[in-house]
N, C-alpha and C positions, 0 to 999 in steps of 0.2 A: 388559303391553301398551304402557304409556307408555314404558317403557325401549326396547322394540323400535322404536317410532316415533321416539324420539330418535336411536337408532343409524342408522336408515334415513335420517333427515333430514340428519344430519351426513355420512353417506356420500354422500348426494345432492349436498351442497354441494361435497365434495371432487371428485366426478366432474364437476360442473357447471363448475368453474373450469378443470379439465384439458381438457374438451372445447371450451370457449368460447375458450380462449387462442389457438389457431391461427386460429379464425374472426375474432377481433378483429383480428389482424394482417392477414389477408386483406381485411377490410372497410376498414381504413385505407388499404391499398395501392390498393384499388379506387376509393375516394373521391379519392385523390390523382390517380389516372390520369384520372378523369372531370373533375376540376377543371383538369387540363392538356390537356383535349380529346383524350384518348387512350381507347382501348377498355379496356385493362388486362386483367390476368388475372382469372380467376374468384375469388370470395371463398373458394372451397374449395381454391385452389392450395396454401396451406401444408400442408393435409392430404396432398395428393399428394406434395409435396416430402418430408415426413416419411416417408411410406411408401417412397418411392424411396431415401432415405438409409438407412433400416433394412434394405433389401434389398441394399445394396452392401457389398463387402468393405472392411475397415478397412486403410488404408495407414499404417504407423507408421515414424517415423524410427529409424535404427539406434541412436541414443543416447537414445531415449525410455525413461523409467523406468516403474515400475508406477504412479506417481502420474499420469502422462499418461493411462493407461488408466482409472483409477478415478475421477478427479476429475470428469469429465462427469456420471457417475451421481450423485455426491454433490451437485454443483451443482443438478442437476434435482430431487433429493429435498428439499434444503433450500428451494429456491424454491417447490416445490409445497406443502410444509408451511406456509410463510409465507403463501402465497396462500389456502390452505384455512382458515387461522385467522381471516381477515378476514370478518366478517359480510357476506353479499351480499344475500340476500333475507329473512333473519330474524335476530333477536337471541336470545340466551339458548339457543343450541344446546348440544349435549352437551359440546363442547370450548371453549365460550365463556370459561371461566375462564382458559384459556391464551392467548386472543386479546388479548394486551397489546401496546401500541404499542412499548414498549421491547424486548419479546421479538422482535417482527417486525423492528425496526431491527437487532437483533443478528443475526438470521438473514440479513438482506440483507447485512450486513457480512461474515458468514461466506462467503456465496456469492461476494461480490466478491473476498475473499481467496483462495478456492479457484481462481477464474478467473485471477487474477494469477499464482499459483504455477504453474498449468498452462501459462500462456503462456510462462513463463520456463524451463520444464523442458527443452525441446529445445535452447534456447540460440540461437535465430535472432534476427536483428536486428529483424524485424517484431514478434515476440512481446515482446521487450524494450521496444520503443517503445510498443506498445499497453499493456503492463502499467504502465510508468512514468507514462504519461498518465492511465490509469485511477486509479492511486493518488493522483496529483496532484489530480485532480478530486474524488476521494473525501475528501481532507483538508479540503475546504470543504463538500462536500455533506453529509457525516455530521454535523458540528456544526450546520448549518442544519436538518437533519432532527430532531436532538435538541431544539434550541430550539423548533421548531414543536410537537414533542410536549409540551414543558413548557407552552407557551402554551395548547394545547388542554386539557391536564390541569388547569391553573389555572382554566379556565372551567368544565369539566365536573366537576372534583373527582375524577377518576380517569383512569388510563391504559388501563383495560380497554375495548376497542372496543364491546362490547355496552352497557356503562354510558354511554359517550360518545354512542352513537347514540340511546339512550333519552332522554338529557338533551336532545340537540339537537332531538328530536321533541316534547318536552314543552311547548314554548312559553315556557319560562322564560329562553331565551337572549336574544331580541330582536336588535337590530342592534348589533353590536360591531365597533369598528375593529380590535381585536386579532385577531379571527377573520378579518377581511378580509385583513389583512397576512399572517397565517399561511397563508391559502389561496394567495395569490400566491407566497409563499415555497415552499410545498409543490409547487405546479405547476412552478416553476423546478427544484426538486430532482428531480421526476419526469422532466422533460425531460432533465436531465443524466444521471441514473442509467440511463435507457433508451437513451442514445446517440442521441437524436433531434435533428433540425435545430432550432436552429442550433449545438448543441454538436457533433454528429457526424451524418454521413449514412449510414444503414444500408444504402444501395444503392450505395455507392462502395467502391473498393479503391485509392484514391490514397494513396500512402505518406505524404504530407505532412499529410493530414487525418484519416485513419481512426484510430479508437480501438478500438472493439469488434471490428471485422472483423480488425484486426491480431492480436488475441489468439487468433483461432480459425482462422487460415489453415492451420495444420498439421493440423487435424482433418478427418476424413472418415468416411463411413459412419454407423454407429449412434452413434458418439461425437459427431459433428456434429449428428445428429438430437436427441440429448439437450440439447446446448447451445442449439440453435435453439428447442426447446420450452421450455427454461428462460427464454430471452429473451422469448418470447411470454407466459409466465406472469408474468414480472416486470412487463411492461407492464399486463397485466390486474390485477395486484396493486395497482399504484399508482392506477389508475383506481378500483378497488374501495375503496381507502383514502379517496380524495377523496369518493367517493359516500357511504361509511359515516359519515365525520366531518362533512362540510360539507353534503351533500345526502342525508340519511338517509330522506327522505320516501318512503313506499311500502313500507318494510320492516315486517315483522310480528314479533310475539313468537314464541318457540319453542313455544307451546302453543295456538295459535289454530286449528289444523286445516288440512286439506288445501286447502280453497278459499283460505284466507288465504295459504298457501304459494305457490299458483299466481299469485295477485295480486302477491306479493312478487317472484317470478321474472320476471313480466312487467315490473314496474317496474324491476328490475335490468337487464333486457335493453334497456329504453328508455334508461336512463342510459348504458350501454355504447355504444349507437348514437350518442347525442348527443355523448359524449366523443370517439368515433372521428371524427365529422364535424368537430368543433372542432379536433382534432389535425391532420386533413388540411388544413383551411383554413389553420391557422397555419403548417404546414410548407410549404405552397405559396406563401404570401405573404411568406416571409422567406428570406434567404439564409444559407448556412453561414458562420459567422464564423471568423476565424483562430484556431488552436488556442491561441495565447498570450493571446487575449482572453477565453477561456472562464473562467479563474479570476475575472475581474472580473464576468462574468455570474452565476456561482454565488455570488460574494461579495454580490451584491444580495440573494439569498435569505437569506444569513446575517444581513445587516443588518436585513432586514424581520422575520425571526423574532426577533431580539434586541429590536427595537422593539415587536413584539407582546407579548413577555413583560414588558417594562418598562411598557408601557401597562396591562397587567393588574395589575401591582403598584401603579402610581400610583393607579388608580381602578378599583373593582370594576365600574363601569358601562361601561368601555371594553373 
């Protein structure tokens, strides 16, 4: 009976992140519209867009290879697996042993590599521009992500997310400068990895500024639906990581029962809502920066994560 409950709970988390990802995207768009004194589309609009794209025929370029057709599904699968491994409402679930920060970083890097390859497959100028910019940003974002993982692992004594969350909730952490620096660095990396303002504007198609949209211009139909769903899952994944590592309060253990699970889901939904509002306020109050200034912006995250790791080495209390 306990095994069945573990399987159901783990499957529920996988379905939860999949169903909430488009809702999170729609909620962020709605909040940005309201902050700009616009009505905005419904928070359910991303679901309608996905249904519409899934019902359309796929238009392929004459020189598109089999990679162009397969990679959207692989990107979606890899991102979904990474998002499902992050503890959301409970720790110690069935697959918690594989929910490791290094594994998730590797999965995100794999998804980025697949997207860059897909963008360059057809050989268009837009795809090449978007892929080159994505790789340039990733060359700084990935080291910052790894150094942030090291800083958190040095504090918690593990890279397994369930262990990290349990340690952060135990009251043994206290106020640490290294964790504060790691949090700021992680937020910068999350903004860059999700192509949000000021790094990129997900609502524009201007050649001189776009990064993510340039890589998906050649896609249509169900292929584009998989890419858009993967992008929503990626945003949800980073917010879930921040909530799991730095704000794990409200999470429950994997054996506390149904009522505790429901409380954990409610706390997780509240964290998503707060994060969406904060993201909307941030994107509304700041302008898109020039593309050649983005490496400096991501470099700040790298320096902060390095400083966080050094502080942890210098003093165990920092």
